VOBA-1610 file (N, C-alpha, C; in pm, whole numbers, padded with zeros to 5 digits, always signed):
BEGIN
Met-00008-00402-01064Met-00055-00316-01171Met-00190-00401-01265Asp-00270-00292-01317Asp-00392-00334-01396Asp-00299-00408-01526Asp-00371-00496-01562Asp-00366-00579-01695Asp-00356-00480-01840Val-00246-00475-01890Val-00242-00385-02020Val-00246-00522-02109Ser-00336-00516-02251Ser-00355-00622-02333Ser-00230-00620-02417Thr-00165-00742-02434Thr-00041-00791-02491Thr-00019-00747-02647Asn-00138-00735-02706Asn-00158-00656-02837Asn-00181-00518-02840Met-00144-00443-02723Met-00216-00301-02751Met-00079-00239-02645Thr-00022-00135-02701Thr+00070-00060-02643Thr+00013+00052-02590Val+00054+00143-02483Val-00028+00250-02437Val+00113+00362-02468Asn+00098+00461-02560Asn+00187+00522-02602Asn+00175+00649-02489Val+00290+00691-02455Val+00285+00784-02347Val+00421+00916-02356Gly+00342+01034-02351Gly+00455+01148-02338Gly+00486+01184-02213Ile+00597+01277-02198Ile+00629+01341-02074Ile+00662+01463-02118Ile+00610+01581-02048Ile+00673+01721-02030Ile+00703+01750-01897Glu+00826+01748-01862Glu+00919+01784-01739Glu+01048+01840-01773Asp+01080+01935-01682Asp+01190+02048-01707Asp+01299+01964-01639Asp+01298+01844-01541Asp+01411+01822-01477Asp+01467+01698-01537Pro+01574+01697-01600Pro+01620+01592-01668Pro+01615+01465-01610Ser+01674+01445-01493Ser+01693+01356-01434Ser+01539+01268-01398Ile+01432+01358-01367Ile+01285+01279-01327Ile+01264+01251-01489Arg+01277+01322-01586Arg+01239+01303-01697Arg+01281+01170-01752Glu+01429+01155-01730Glu+01491+01016-01796Glu+01432+00899-01695Ser+01387+00947-01556Ser+01374+00829-01471Ser+01223+00772-01521Val+01162+00860-01544Val+01002+00832-01541Val+01000+00755-01714Ala+01090+00811-01812Ala+01071+00749-01934Ala+01121+00626-01925Ser+01243+00576-01863Ser+01300+00456-01856Ser+01186+00386-01761Leu+01116+00415-01660Leu+01008+00334-01604Leu+00910+00276-01675Ile+00888+00379-01772Ile+00771+00331-01849Ile+00832+00255-01990Asn+00914+00257-02046Asn+00995+00186-02138Asn+01039+00037-02099Ser+01059+00031-01978Ser+01077-00119-01910Ser+00956-00193-01871Ala+00853-00131-01875Ala+00725-00204-01831Ala+00636-00249-02003Ala+00604-00375-01991Ala+00543-00440-02055Ala+00414-00363-02109Gly+00387-00340-02217Gly+00232-00255-02266Gly+00249-00137-02275Phe+00370-00070-02262Phe+00379+00089-02223Phe+00517+00119-02360Ser+00498+00232-02378Ser+00602+00277-02468Ser+00618+00415-02450Cys+00712+00496-02442Cys+00770+00637-02400Cys+00851+00685-02480Gly+00810+00762-02616Gly+00895+00811-02689Gly+00899+00981-02736Glu+00814+01004-02672Glu+00778+01162-02685Glu+00824+01240-02568Ile+00913+01275-02536Ile+00954+01358-02426Ile+01003+01498-02430Phe+00940+01599-02361Phe+00987+01739-02390Phe+01012+01809-02233Glu+01076+01941-02236Glu+01081+01973-02117Glu+01006+02128-02097Ser+00944+02135-02218Ser+00823+02245-02188Ser+00729+02237-02279Val+00627+02298-02234Val+00483+02286-02286Val+00522+02358-02472Glu+00580+02465-02420Glu+00615+02504-02585Glu+00682+02439-02679Ser+00762+02354-02648Ser+00814+02241-02737Ser+00741+02159-02764Ala+00614+02094-02686Ala+00537+01980-02688Ala+00439+02058-02790Ile+00394+02152-02810Ile+00308+02209-02857Ile+00362+02214-03031Glu+00492+02231-03036Glu+00556+02268-03156Glu+00575+02100-03237Asn+00613+02036-03128Asn+00682+01872-03194Asn+00624+01769-03155Ile+00489+01794-03061Ile+00418+01679-03038Ile+00371+01604-03157Ser+00361+01434-03178Ser+00332+01393-03327Ser+00166+01404-03328Arg+00116+01397-03437Arg-00015+01388-03478Arg-00043+01233-03523Pro-00150+01168-03472Pro-00192+01184-03357Pro-00107+01164-03234Pro-00148+01236-03103Pro-00073+01247-02998Pro-00037+01131-02942Pro+00037+01123-02825Pro+00026+01026-02730Pro-00119+00990-02678Asp-00118+00857-02637Asp-00248+00831-02556Asp-00262+00885-02401Val-00154+00914-02353Val-00148+00990-02212Val-00022+01045-02218Leu-00039+01163-02184Leu+00083+01265-02151Leu+00077+01319-01997Leu+00191+01279-01942Leu+00232+01315-01815Leu+00287+01457-01808Met+00222+01540-01715Met+00268+01693-01725Met+00295+01733-01578Asp+00391+01787-01571Asp+00445+01886-01448Asp+00390+02025-01451Ile+00381+02061-01328Ile+00323+02193-01313Ile+00400+02313-01356Asn+00505+02302-01260Asn+00616+02409-01256Asn+00732+02423-01334Leu+00690+02456-01459Leu+00795+02431-01580Leu+00868+02562-01617Gly+00979+02578-01691Gly+01013+02687-01737Gly+00900+02749-01856Gly+00897+02870-01859Gly+00804+02894-01974Gly+00679+02868-01917Met+00593+02846-02013Met+00447+02819-01958Met+00402+02692-01864Ser+00345+02741-01783Ser+00305+02642-01679Ser+00239+02518-01732Gly+00220+02405-01634Gly+00178+02288-01699Gly+00034+02295-01679Ile-00018+02400-01597Ile-00200+02411-01584Ile-00244+02496-01713Glu-00167+02602-01776Glu-00196+02665-01891Glu-00158+02558-02004Gly-00049+02466-01977Gly-00041+02371-02080Gly-00132+02291-02091Val-00212+02205-01965Val-00314+02136-02002Val-00445+02194-02093Arg-00444+02327-02077Arg-00554+02390-02138Arg-00526+02424-02298Arg-00437+02472-02337Arg-00384+02459-02442Arg-00369+02331-02515Leu-00299+02236-02464Leu-00316+02110-02546Leu-00433+02035-02583Lys-00542+02050-02453Lys-00675+01980-02464Lys-00731+02068-02554Gly-00691+02196-02615Gly-00775+02254-02684Gly-00729+02201-02868Ile-00582+02180-02843Ile-00563+02126-02976Ile-00612+01973-03000Phe-00590+01891-02889Phe-00609+01730-02870Phe-00713+01715-02760Pro-00849+01732-02770Pro-00936+01728-02691Pro-00943+01567-02618Lys-00904+01480-02731Lys-00911+01341-02640Lys-00810+01297-02607Met-00659+01358-02576Met-00564+01321-02542Met-00596+01329-02374Asn-00546+01228-02287Asn-00553+01212-02174Asn-00439+01278-02111Ile-00429+01375-02017Ile-00334+01436-01963Ile-00320+01396-01773Leu-00205+01357-01743Leu-00228+01308-01615Leu-00131+01416-01546Met-00142+01488-01446Met-00053+01566-01384Met+00033+01506-01300Leu+00177+01507-01299Leu+00272+01436-01214Leu+00346+01566-01152Thr+00320+01574-01026Thr+00373+01712-00987Thr+00412+01696-00837Val+00484+01784-00775Val+00517+01807-00626Val+00409+01889-00560Phe+00322+01947-00615Phe+00222+02047-00571Phe+00104+01974-00512Glu+00034+01985-00417Glu-00070+01922-00324Glu-00171+02036-00287Glu-00138+02181-00302Glu-00221+02280-00292Glu-00381+02275-00371Asn-00461+02331-00287Asn-00589+02291-00336Asn-00607+02378-00509Asp-00563+02503-00478Asp-00568+02578-00586Asp-00497+02532-00747Lys-00372+02457-00727Lys-00325+02395-00815Lys-00408+02271-00854Ile-00435+02204-00777Ile-00532+02044-00810Ile-00654+02106-00880Phe-00748+02213-00828Phe-00848+02270-00894Phe-00811+02284-01041Gln-00706+02393-01056Gln-00711+02460-01160Gln-00677+02361-01255Ser-00590+02276-01240Ser-00539+02156-01309Ser-00662+02073-01359Leu-00750+02031-01295Leu-00870+01958-01328Leu-00988+02040-01407Cys-00990+02148-01362Cys-01065+02244-01447Cys-01010+02259-01595Ala-00918+02302-01610Ala-00828+02287-01732Ala-00835+02189-01838Gly-00868+02061-01759Gly-00896+01927-01836Gly-00806+01830-01793Ala-00724+01844-01699Ala-00659+01716-01653Ala-00732+01608-01612Ser-00686+01459-01671Ser-00758+01371-01615Ser-00743+01302-01526Gly-00617+01360-01440Gly-00584+01290-01316Gly-00481+01358-01246Tyr-00435+01347-01127Tyr-00334+01408-01032Tyr-00260+01323-00968Leu-00136+01335-00989Leu-00044+01231-00902Leu+00057+01319-00843Leu+00107+01280-00737Leu+00205+01359-00672Leu+00363+01272-00706Lys+00448+01344-00744Lys+00576+01288-00781Lys+00638+01160-00684Arg+00603+01165-00567Arg+00641+01061-00466Arg+00572+00904-00467Thr+00454+00915-00574Thr+00375+00806-00613Thr+00478+00698-00642Pro+00453+00574-00577Pro+00540+00459-00626Pro+00535+00415-00755Pro+00669+00380-00829Pro+00662+00361-00965Pro+00530+00271-01030Ala+00520+00168-00964Ala+00435+00087-00986Ala+00272+00160-01006Lys+00266+00245-00920Lys+00131+00310-00911Lys+00141+00402-01017Ile+00222+00464-01071Ile+00235+00544-01172Ile+00174+00479-01296Leu+00256+00355-01325Leu+00199+00253-01426Leu+00060+00230-01405Asp+00001+00221-01292Asp-00129+00164-01277Asp-00223+00305-01310Ala-00165+00430-01267Ala-00255+00542-01329Ala-00282+00577-01469Ile-00110+00552-01515Ile-00140+00570-01675Ile-00223+00464-01723Ser-00234+00334-01678Ser-00333+00240-01766Ser-00474+00263-01749Glu-00483+00314-01614Glu-00644+00338-01557Glu-00685+00474-01654Val-00610+00577-01681Val-00666+00714-01736Val-00676+00677-01859His-00566+00568-01940His-00606+00522-02068His-00743+00448-02106Gln-00789+00384-01976Gln-00903+00308-01994Gln-01043+00379-01932Gly-01011+00506-01921Gly-01109+00594-01915Gly-01138+00642-01752Gly-01046+00618-01670Gly-01046+00641-01526Gly-01030+00774-01516Ala-00988+00808-01375Ala-00938+00956-01312Ala-00860+00916-01208Pro-00726+00862-01218Pro-00652+00835-01102Pro-00592+00985-01020Met-00608+00922-00888Met-00564+01057-00835Met-00478+01004-00688Thr-00371+01063-00656Thr-00301+01023-00527Thr-00393+01042-00421Ala-00410+00944-00337Ala-00518+00942-00211Ala-00538+01059-00180Ser-00430+01150-00103Ser-00425+01253-00041Ser-00501+01344-00135Val-00464+01346-00282Val-00515+01427-00335Val-00685+01465-00370Ala-00743+01326-00379Ala-00857+01273-00408Ala-00955+01327-00284Arg-00885+01318-00154Arg-00943+01340-00024Arg-00985+01518-00068Lys-00876+01593-00106Lys-00847+01734-00114Lys-00988+01749-00218Val-00982+01697-00318Val-01071+01735-00430Val-01251+01724-00399Leu-01254+01605-00291Leu-01378+01567-00254Leu-01425+01688-00143Ser-01352+01734-00074Ser-01325+01829+00039Ser-01381+01924-00028Leu-01295+01988-00135Leu-01312+02113-00201Leu-01438+02105-00274Phe-01479+02038-00334Phe-01621+02042-00447Phe-01738+02039-00317Thr-01729+01954-00210Thr-01840+01922-00119Thr-01881+02069-00029Ser-01751+02123-00002Ser-01774+02241+00076Ser-01808+02382-00003Ile-01803+02363-00144Ile-01851+02486-00186Ile-01997+02435-00287Ala-02054+02297-00237Ala-02177+02257-00281Ala-02320+02341-00256Pro-02406+02366-00340Pro-02535+02437-00277Pro-02618+02365-00231Pro-02705+02372-00132Pro-02788+02282-00079Pro-02908+02200-00149Thr-02951+02244-00259Thr-03015+02185-00331Thr-02984+02169-00477Pro-02980+02038-00510Pro-02919+01994-00662Pro-03022+02046-00765Pro-02975+02118-00854Pro-03052+02142-01000Pro-03110+01991-01046Asp-03249+01994-01112Asp-03285+01907-01184Asp-03248+01898-01324Leu-03176+01824-01364Leu-03098+01809-01477Leu-03163+01716-01567His-03254+01648-01515His-03323+01505-01576His-03267+01407-01618Leu-03184+01375-01523Leu-03047+01245-01530Leu-03164+01154-01481Thr-03172+01020-01562Thr-03213+00900-01537Thr-03149+00851-01404Ala-03221+00738-01377Ala-03180+00691-01267Ala-03044+00581-01297Arg-03034+00536-01426Arg-02929+00484-01484Arg-02817+00581-01503Glu-02841+00703-01562Glu-02714+00821-01555Glu-02683+00836-01439Leu-02750+00860-01342Leu-02704+00901-01196Leu-02626+00782-01152Glu-02644+00655-01197Glu-02576+00552-01150Glu-02439+00530-01165Ile-02448+00582-01342Ile-02305+00574-01404Ile-02224+00697-01341Leu-02294+00801-01325Leu-02231+00920-01271Leu-02127+00908-01168Gln-02208+00827-01071Gln-02156+00801-00921Gln-02022+00694-00957His-02039+00598-01081His-01931+00563-01091His-01808+00632-01158Leu-01824+00713-01226Leu-01740+00849-01265Leu-01670+00895-01162Val-01748+00943-01048Val-01737+01038-00977Val-01615+00909-00857Ser-01665+00807-00867Ser-01563+00703-00780Ser-01400+00656-00864Gly-01425+00725-00969Gly-01293+00678-01054Gly-01290+00549-01168Ser-01398+00523-01153Ser-01424+00376-01218Ser-01380+00418-01378Ser-01323+00317-01453Ser-01312+00317-01602Ser-01474+00275-01658Tyr-01475+00293-01815Tyr-01569+00255-01858Tyr-01579+00124-01857Lys-01482+00041-01873Lys-01465-00101-01880Lys-01526-00141-01759Lys-01485-00074-01644Lys-01527-00151-01495Lys-01658-00118-01488Ile-01709+00019-01546Ile-01875+00045-01497Ile-01948-00092-01609Ser-01902-00094-01730Ser-01977-00223-01792Ser-01993-00332-01739Arg-01879-00388-01649Arg-01864-00526-01599Arg-01971-00516-01450Asp-01960-00392-01395Asp-02019-00372-01279Asp-02196-00379-01286Leu-02218-00313-01405Leu-02366-00268-01424Leu-02417-00363-01505Phe-02348-00484-01570Phe-02367-00591-01661Phe-02432-00526-01787Ile-02396-00426-01842Ile-02413-00357-01967Ile-02290-00351-02061Ser-02324-00327-02182Ser-02192-00343-02312Ser-02140-00195-02294Phe-02013-00217-02333Phe-01919-00085-02334Phe-02018+00020-02416Asp-02035-00021-02522Asp-02128+00079-02591Asp-02239+00168-02533Thr-02314+00087-02460Thr-02400+00118-02393Thr-02373+00216-02270Val-02266+00161-02222Val-02193+00303-02117Val-02161+00402-02211Asn-02103+00393-02330Asn-02063+00535-02387Asn-02193+00609-02403Ser-02277+00571-02451Ser-02435+00622-02484Ser-02479+00702-02393His-02478+00625-02265His-02528+00676-02125His-02433+00825-02086Ile-02312+00793-02113Ile-02184+00903-02082Ile-02232+01053-02187Lys-02256+00975-02306Lys-02262+01094-02407Lys-02393+01211-02368Asn-02511+01083-02313Asn-02617+01153-02270Asn-02619+01250-02152Ile-02504+01181-02061Ile-02481+01274-01917Ile-02380+01411-01962Tyr-02301+01385-02044Tyr-02251+01524-02093Tyr-02323+01616-02150Glu-02451+01595-02242Glu-02529+01673-02303Glu-02609+01743-02175Lys-02677+01675-02092Lys-02761+01726-01999Lys-02671+01801-01892Leu-02546+01774-01881Leu-02465+01860-01762Leu-02410+01970-01838Gln-02407+01972-01984Gln-02343+02074-02042Gln-02180+02081-02056Val-02110+01951-02044Val-01962+01927-02042Val-01941+01882-02142His-01792+01871-02147His-01746+01834-02278His-01652+01694-02237Ser-01602+01659-02086Ser-01504+01571-02053Ser-01544+01509-01922Lys-01485+01406-01911Lys-01529+01339-01744Lys-01496+01400-01638Thr-01366+01482-01656Thr-01321+01549-01538Thr-01442+01687-01490Glu-01480+01743-01594Glu-01584+01842-01594Glu-01722+01765-01540Ala-01761+01668-01596Ala-01876+01567-01523Ala-01868+01555-01411Val-01753+01503-01346Val-01730+01464-01209Val-01711+01608-01130Ala-01670+01693-01163Ala-01639+01844-01094Ala-01798+01883-01081Lys-01887+01894-01168Lys-02032+01926-01161Lys-02094+01856-01081Ala-02081+01691-01091Ala-02173+01616-00999Ala-02136+01666-00862Leu-02012+01677-00814Leu-01985+01712-00693Leu-02022+01845-00625Lys-01995+01933-00695Lys-02029+02073-00701Lys-02177+02084-00669His-02270+02031-00732His-02404+02032-00732His-02474+01918-00647Arg-02406+01836-00586Arg-02460+01719-00518Arg-02543+01607-00573Leu-02497+01611-00695Leu-02616+01515-00794Leu-02594+01379-00747Val-02473+01338-00683Val-02466+01172-00657Val-02431+01183-00513
//
């Protein structure tokens, strides 16, 4: 599992309507060093009403929920808390569910059969700016976006460095890893990513990756 700083706790929330899964995942998180799970909800409606301000660093979200679906939940919660990372944790691996979740603003997509250690890795990764996905889901995403890509990418005036960083984002690298691999400061990475968002006319890492794949920018 990726290292989590000893002086920093990643606060995690869960929206899951199956009590046994809810309790199991919460127990996993609370038993791991550097993680804490204190906000647990059985529905999106309950989360919207009761979630803390500020919200958890990372929110695990099921799709098939009683009441509002997890996909609509992502859209609603990202509208309220645009900086909160939402990680889907579901049994669904159909293309439409994956595509709709990512377009709604999810930062990653895991299947419930993911091993416990990998779930913790993914929480840590998304908290550090990554976009974790179960391997089979990642393949579907790449296939989906490349299959609808136009033959000629638009000229969005991205610099060579911005394209390089965009490639790292597509590969799922965290901002910290990009900084380390390219030998530039974390602040410089943030500055480049801000420029990338402006040029692509997007507001999140997920949207940037989707647009990069759709238009074959990298």
